[in-house]
C-alpha positions in Angstrom: -14.8 0.4 -15.2 -11.2 -0.1 -14.3 -8.9 -1.7 -11.7 -7.3 0.3 -9.0 -4.7 -0.6 -6.5 -5.0 1.5 -3.3 -2.0 1.6 -0.9 -2.9 2.6 2.8 -1.4 2.3 6.3 -3.0 0.9 9.5 -1.4 1.9 12.8 -1.4 -0.5 15.7 0.2 0.0 19.1 3.9 -0.3 17.9 3.9 -1.0 14.2 2.4 0.2 10.9 1.0 -2.3 8.5 1.2 -1.1 4.8 -1.6 -2.6 2.6 -2.3 -2.6 -0.9 -5.7 -3.6 -1.9 -7.4 -4.0 -5.4 -10.6 -2.7 -6.5 -12.8 -2.7 -9.6 -14.3 0.8 -9.8 -15.3 3.8 -12.0 -12.6 6.0 -10.8 -9.7 6.3 -8.3 -11.9 8.4 -6.1 -14.4 5.4 -5.8 -11.7 2.9 -5.3 -10.3 5.0 -2.4 -13.6 5.3 -0.8 -14.1 1.6 -1.0 -10.6 1.0 0.5 -11.3 3.4 3.3 -14.4 1.5 4.2 -12.7 -1.9 4.0 -9.7 -0.5 6.2 -12.2 0.6 8.9 -13.8 -3.0 8.8 -10.2 -4.6 8.7 -8.8 -2.5 11.6 -9.1 -4.4 14.9 -9.2 -3.1 18.4 -6.1 -0.9 19.2 -5.6 -0.2 15.5 -6.3 2.8 13.4 -6.3 3.5 9.7 -4.3 6.5 8.9 -5.5 9.2 6.5 -3.0 8.5 3.6 -4.5 6.6 0.7 -2.7 6.4 -2.6 -4.2 4.9 -5.9 -2.7 3.5 -9.0 -4.9 2.5 -12.0 -3.9 -0.8 -13.5 -3.5 -0.9 -17.2 -5.4 -4.2 -17.4 -7.3 -6.6 -15.0 -5.1 -8.3 -12.5 -3.3 -11.2 -13.7 -0.1 -13.2 -12.8 2.7 -10.8 -12.7 0.6 -7.7 -13.1 1.9 -4.6 -11.6 -0.7 -3.6 -8.9 0.9 -0.5 -7.5 3.4 2.1 -8.5 4.7 5.2 -6.8 7.6 7.3 -8.1 9.4 9.4 -5.4 12.1 12.0 -6.4 15.1 11.5 -4.1 19.0 12.3 -4.2 19.7 9.4 -1.9 22.0 6.7 -3.3 20.2 3.3 -3.6 21.3 1.8 -0.3 20.4 4.8 1.6 17.1 5.1 -0.2 16.2 1.6 0.7 17.4 2.1 4.3 15.3 5.2 4.6 12.0 4.1 3.2 11.9 0.2 3.1 14.6 -1.5 5.1 14.9 0.5 8.3 15.3 -2.5 10.5 12.0 -2.2 12.1 10.2 -4.2 9.8 8.4 -7.6 11.0 9.4 -9.7 8.1 11.0 -13.0 7.2 13.9 -13.4 4.9 13.5 -15.6 1.9 16.8 -17.1 0.6 16.9 -16.8 -3.2 
């Protein structure tokens, strides 16, 4: 039995929530099935889990600093344009943390 991170998206009225959940399962297929079930329970009135579920098998059990999800995307965009296109569009509901 391994550990799997599953990435999925919940749609509400005017935003999308990207979530990563962690599951101990026999396979990625089982982890995704469990994540789909959890997402259906997690979603509240006016929200809907979308059909995209991506899984990543962890090399070890979760621990401090463990990588819990990895997705590699091919792109010819320059770093700033890549981040602006996929991660920092200006529409995120997030708080800045000074480092």
